[in-house]
C-alpha positions in Angstrom: -11.3 21.4 18.8 -11.2 17.6 18.3 -7.4 17.7 17.7 -7.0 19.8 20.8 -9.0 17.3 22.8 -6.8 14.5 21.5 -3.6 16.4 22.3 -4.9 17.2 25.9 -5.4 13.5 26.4 -2.0 12.7 24.9 -3.7 10.6 22.2 -1.8 10.1 19.0 -3.3 9.7 15.5 -1.5 7.2 13.3 -2.7 7.1 9.7 -2.3 4.2 7.2 0.9 5.1 5.3 2.6 6.8 8.2 6.1 5.7 9.1 5.0 4.5 12.5 1.9 2.6 11.3 2.4 -1.1 12.3 3.6 -2.8 9.2 2.0 -6.2 10.2 -1.4 -4.5 10.3 -0.9 -2.7 7.0 -0.6 -6.0 5.2 -4.2 -7.2 6.0 -7.0 -6.9 3.4 -8.8 -4.2 5.4 -6.4 -2.2 7.6 -7.9 0.6 9.6 -7.3 4.0 8.0 -6.6 5.6 11.3 -5.4 4.4 14.7 -5.9 6.3 17.9 -3.2 5.5 20.5 -2.1 6.2 24.0 1.4 4.9 24.8 3.9 4.0 22.1 4.1 1.4 19.3 7.7 0.3 18.7 9.4 -1.6 15.8 10.0 -4.6 18.1 6.2 -4.9 18.4 6.3 -6.6 14.9 7.3 -9.7 16.8 4.0 -10.2 18.6 1.5 -12.9 19.5 -2.1 -12.2 20.2 -3.6 -14.1 23.2 -7.4 -14.1 23.6 -10.0 -16.2 25.3 -13.1 -16.3 27.5 -14.3 -13.4 29.6 -15.5 -15.9 32.2 -12.3 -17.8 32.3 -11.4 -20.5 34.9 -8.8 -19.9 37.5 -6.6 -22.4 35.8 -6.9 -20.7 32.5 -6.1 -17.3 34.0 -3.0 -18.6 35.7 -1.8 -20.4 32.5 -2.4 -17.3 30.5 -0.4 -15.0 32.9 2.5 -17.4 33.1 2.6 -18.0 29.3 2.5 -14.3 28.6 5.3 -13.6 31.0 7.4 -16.3 29.2 6.6 -14.7 25.8 7.8 -11.3 26.8 10.9 -12.7 28.4 11.6 -14.3 25.0 11.3 -10.9 23.3 7.7 -11.2 22.1 5.1 -8.5 22.5 1.7 -9.7 23.7 -1.4 -8.3 22.0 -5.0 -8.7 23.3 -8.4 -7.1 23.5 -8.5 -5.5 27.0 -11.6 -7.5 28.0 -12.1 -9.2 31.3 -10.8 -12.8 31.8 -8.2 -14.1 29.5 -7.4 -10.8 27.8 -6.7 -9.1 31.1 -4.6 -12.0 32.3 -2.5 -11.8 29.1 -1.9 -8.1 29.6 -1.0 -8.5 33.3 1.3 -11.4 32.7 3.3 -9.3 30.1 3.5 -6.3 32.4 4.4 -8.4 35.4 7.5 -9.7 33.5 8.5 -6.2 32.5 7.6 -6.8 28.8 5.4 -5.0 26.2 1.8 -5.4 25.5 -0.7 -3.8 23.1 -4.4 -3.5 23.9 -7.0 -3.1 21.1 -10.3 -1.5 22.2 -13.8 -1.7 20.7 -14.6 1.8 21.7 -13.1 5.3 22.0 -10.0 5.7 24.3 -11.9 8.0 26.5 -14.9 5.6 27.3 -13.2 3.6 29.9 -14.6 0.1 29.1 -14.5 -2.1 31.0 -14.4 0.3 33.9 -12.7 -2.2 36.3 -9.7 -2.2 34.0 -9.0 1.6 34.5 -5.7 0.9 36.4 -4.7 -1.8 34.0 -5.1 0.6 31.1 -2.7 3.1 32.7 -0.1 0.2 33.1 -0.5 -0.9 29.5 0.0 2.8 28.3 3.4 2.6 30.1 4.4 -0.7 28.8 3.1 -0.5 25.3 -0.1 1.1 23.9 -3.8 1.2 24.0 -5.2 1.3 20.4 -8.5 1.7 18.7 -9.9 2.8 15.3 -12.9 4.4 16.9 -12.9 8.2 17.6 -13.4 9.6 21.1 -16.8 9.1 22.6 -17.5 5.9 20.6 -19.5 3.5 22.9 -18.6 -0.2 23.1 -21.4 -1.5 20.8 -21.5 -5.2 20.0 -20.8 -4.7 16.4 -17.5 -3.0 17.1 -15.8 -6.0 18.5 -15.5 -8.1 15.4 -13.9 -5.1 13.7 -11.5 -4.8 16.7 -10.7 -8.5 16.4 -9.3 -8.1 12.9 -6.8 -5.5 14.4 -5.8 -7.9 17.2 -4.9 -10.6 14.7 -3.6 -8.2 12.1 -1.0 -6.8 14.5 0.3 -10.3 15.3 2.2 -13.1 13.8 -0.3 -15.6 15.3 -3.3 -15.8 17.6 -3.4 -18.1 20.6 -6.8 -19.0 22.1 -6.7 -20.2 25.7 -10.4 -20.9 26.6 -13.4 -20.3 24.3 -16.9 -21.6 24.1 -18.5 -22.9 20.9 -19.6 -19.4 19.9 -16.9 -17.3 21.5 -15.7 -14.1 19.9 -12.2 -15.5 20.3 -13.1 -17.9 17.5 -13.8 -14.9 15.2 -10.3 -13.7 15.9 -8.9 -17.1 15.1 -10.9 -17.2 11.8 -9.6 -13.7 10.9 -6.1 -14.8 11.7 -6.4 -17.6 9.2 -7.8 -15.3 6.5 -4.9 -13.0 7.1 -2.4 -15.8 6.8 -1.4 -15.8 10.4 -0.8 -18.8 12.7 -3.5 -20.1 15.0 -2.6 -21.7 18.3 -4.9 -23.3 20.9 -4.5 -24.6 24.5 -6.3 -27.9 24.9 -9.1 -28.1 27.5 -11.1 -30.8 29.2 -13.4 -32.8 26.9 -17.0 -31.8 27.5 -16.0 -28.6 29.2 -18.0 -25.6 28.3 -14.9 -23.4 28.0 -13.1 -26.0 26.0 -15.5 -26.6 23.0 -14.1 -23.8 21.0 -10.4 -24.4 21.5 -10.8 -28.1 21.0 -12.6 -27.5 17.7 -9.7 -25.3 16.6 -7.3 -28.2 17.4 -9.4 -30.6 15.4 -9.2 -28.1 12.5 -5.4 -28.0 12.7 -4.5 -25.3 15.1 -1.1 -25.7 16.8 -1.4 -27.3 20.2 0.3 -25.2 23.0 1.4 -26.5 26.3 4.2 -24.0 27.0 6.0 -21.0 25.4 8.3 -23.1 23.3 5.3 -24.5 21.3 4.7 -20.9 20.2 8.3 -19.9 19.6 9.0 -22.9 17.5 6.3 -21.9 15.1 7.0 -18.2 14.8 10.8 -18.3 14.5 10.6 -18.9 10.7 8.1 -16.0 10.4 10.4 -13.4 11.9 12.3 -11.3 9.4 16.0 -11.2 10.1 17.0 -7.9 11.7 13.5 -6.9 12.8 14.5 -7.0 16.5 17.4 -4.7 15.9 15.4 -2.0 14.2 14.5 0.6 16.7 14.8 -1.7 19.6 17.3 0.2 21.7 17.8 1.2 25.2 18.9 4.7 26.1 22.4 5.2 24.7 22.7 1.7 23.2 24.3 1.3 19.8 22.4 -0.7 17.1 24.9 -0.4 14.2 24.5 -3.5 12.2 27.3 -6.0 11.2 26.2 -8.4 8.5 22.5 -8.3 9.6 23.3 -8.5 13.3 23.2 -5.3 15.5 26.3 -4.5 17.4 24.6 -5.1 20.7 24.0 -8.6 19.6 27.6 -8.9 18.5 28.6 -7.7 22.0 26.4 -10.1 23.8 28.0 -13.1 22.0 31.3 -12.3 23.8 29.8 -13.6 27.0 28.8 -16.9 25.5 30.6 -20.2 24.8 29.7 -23.9 25.2 29.1 -23.5 28.9 25.5 -22.7 29.5 24.7 -19.3 31.0 21.4 -18.1 32.4 19.8 -15.0 30.8 20.1 -13.1 34.1 23.8 -13.7 34.2 24.2 -12.6 30.6 22.2 -9.4 31.1 24.2 -8.6 34.2 27.5 -9.1 32.4 26.4 -7.2 29.3 25.0 -4.4 31.5 21.6 -4.5 29.8 18.1 -5.3 31.0 16.8 -8.9 31.0 14.1 -7.9 28.5 16.7 -6.4 26.1 18.9 -9.5 26.5 15.9 -11.7 25.7 15.2 -9.8 22.5 18.9 -9.9 21.4 19.1 -13.6 22.2 16.1 -14.4 20.1 17.7 -12.5 17.2 20.9 -14.5 17.7 18.9 -17.7 17.9 17.1 -16.9 14.6 20.5 -16.4 12.9 21.7 -19.7 14.3 24.4 -18.2 16.5 23.2 -19.3 19.8 21.0 -22.1 21.2 18.6 -22.0 24.0 18.5 -24.7 26.6 15.7 -25.4 29.1 15.4 -23.0 32.0 16.5 -19.9 29.9 20.1 -21.0 29.6 22.1 -20.2 26.4 25.2 -21.5 24.6 27.0 -20.7 21.3 25.6 -22.9 18.6 29.0 -23.4 16.8 28.0 -21.2 13.8 29.3 -17.9 15.2 31.1 -15.9 12.5 34.7 -15.6 13.4 34.1 -16.5 17.0 34.4 -19.5 19.4 33.5 -23.0 18.4 
């Protein structure tokens, strides 16, 4: 009966050890044995950043979060957050607005609908990524469930970015878990003495990476991304991903449109007949391999290290 109920709601069960279980998450000390999911997890979601913060965020914090998450997904990064009000919701919306991917981790069953005001957002996330939880259907959002949820948020990600957090914010728990899992911790500085800034400023004093724009995040995660991860399974309908020396054929094709004259990502996507989001993912892979360089404003050039190509 329970399996039928899950099937009727189009909820998938992903078990630890399954081929589609997120490999980032499987590496933490206490991965969930089972994930319940609506939507779809994809191999490209390995390249992800968690963005968390205050439920009672400031307008400036919400705007910064939305813009930063839009920039992250345009750079080929999946945004992970906790589906809460405030910063979490702004993170999901910023990713969706830019046409990128986002994963939401819940502290309750997928059928509970918490928070209720995010019902429409939940449907959008399911179409642009996935809603995930380790809790069975009908599980209420009890306070003790959220620290457990937070370990999944950080475990899915290469790093955790905290935008606004009070001194005893749950976001600081996520940051602590990230450190225990060997992940990067980022923080956006806030005003001195501000109630929403105490937590993030303490993280900065403890050595978190200071973030003012998307490049501050990308600069830290580039060395962490395993070569080829963006090519694996990250294809559009009908696209070829045959690899050549560690670089997928789509990436090889995209290089043909680049030289030492800067080209904007929109122009490259148009010339290569692929989406801007797909171009962003491929360009990040090319950048990781030292084949292209990114300039301010989403312009790109060949780096001079292209194999058998232009110099």
